C-alpha positions as CSV (number, residue, x, y, z in Angstrom):
1,M,0.0,0.0,0.0
2,I,2.8,2.5,0.9
3,P,4.6,2.0,-2.5
4,W,1.4,3.0,-4.3
5,I,1.1,6.2,-2.2
6,I,4.7,7.1,-2.9
7,M,4.2,6.5,-6.7
8,A,1.1,8.7,-6.6
9,F,3.0,11.5,-4.9
10,V,5.8,11.2,-7.4
11,A,3.3,11.3,-10.3
12,V,1.5,14.3,-9.0
13,A,4.8,16.1,-8.5
14,L,6.0,15.4,-12.0
15,V,2.7,16.7,-13.5
16,V,3.0,19.9,-11.5
17,V,6.6,20.4,-12.5
18,G,5.7,19.7,-16.2
19,L,2.8,22.2,-16.1
20,A,4.9,24.9,-14.5
21,T,7.7,24.4,-17.1
22,R,5.3,24.6,-19.9
23,R,3.7,27.8,-18.6
24,R,7.1,29.4,-18.2
25,T,8.1,28.4,-21.8
26,V,5.0,29.8,-23.3
27,A,5.3,33.0,-21.4
28,G,9.0,33.3,-22.5
29,E,8.1,32.9,-26.1
30,H,5.5,35.6,-26.2
31,P,6.2,38.4,-23.6
32,P,3.3,40.6,-22.7
33,S,5.0,43.7,-24.2
34,E,4.9,42.1,-27.7
35,D,2.7,44.1,-30.0
36,A,1.3,43.5,-33.5
37,E,4.2,45.2,-35.2
38,T,6.7,43.0,-33.4
39,L,4.7,39.9,-34.3
40,A,4.5,40.9,-38.0
41,R,8.3,41.6,-38.1
42,N,9.0,38.2,-36.6
43,E,6.7,36.5,-39.1
44,Q,8.5,38.3,-41.9
45,E,11.9,37.3,-40.7
46,F,10.8,33.7,-40.4
47,A,9.4,33.8,-44.0
48,E,12.6,35.3,-45.3
49,A,14.6,32.6,-43.5
50,E,12.4,29.8,-44.9
51,A,12.8,31.2,-48.4
52,Y,16.6,31.4,-48.0
53,E,16.7,27.9,-46.7
54,A,14.7,26.6,-49.7
55,K,17.0,28.4,-52.1
56,W,20.1,27.0,-50.3
57,R,18.8,23.4,-50.4
58,E,18.2,23.7,-54.2
59,E,21.7,25.0,-54.7
60,D,23.1,22.3,-52.5
61,K,21.2,19.6,-54.4
62,E,22.8,20.9,-57.6
63,R,26.2,21.0,-56.1
64,F,25.8,17.5,-54.7
65,R,24.7,16.2,-58.1
66,K,27.7,17.7,-59.8
67,E,30.1,16.2,-57.2
68,R,28.5,12.8,-57.1
69,L,27.8,12.3,-60.7
70,P,30.5,13.9,-62.9
């Protein structure tokens, strides 16, 4: 009976710690001072980064093809 009680306390503690960590992570990703302009700028930067990454992958494919198959 005592091992079940101990396991229950450990499980509850892990759930509480997990929820606290998740709440802190979400709060850190979007601070309350973040406004619409900041959000739009962040979205634009992510879009530019995605476009650059896609371009780089295409160039890398071509370079790999040339190196691999002369």
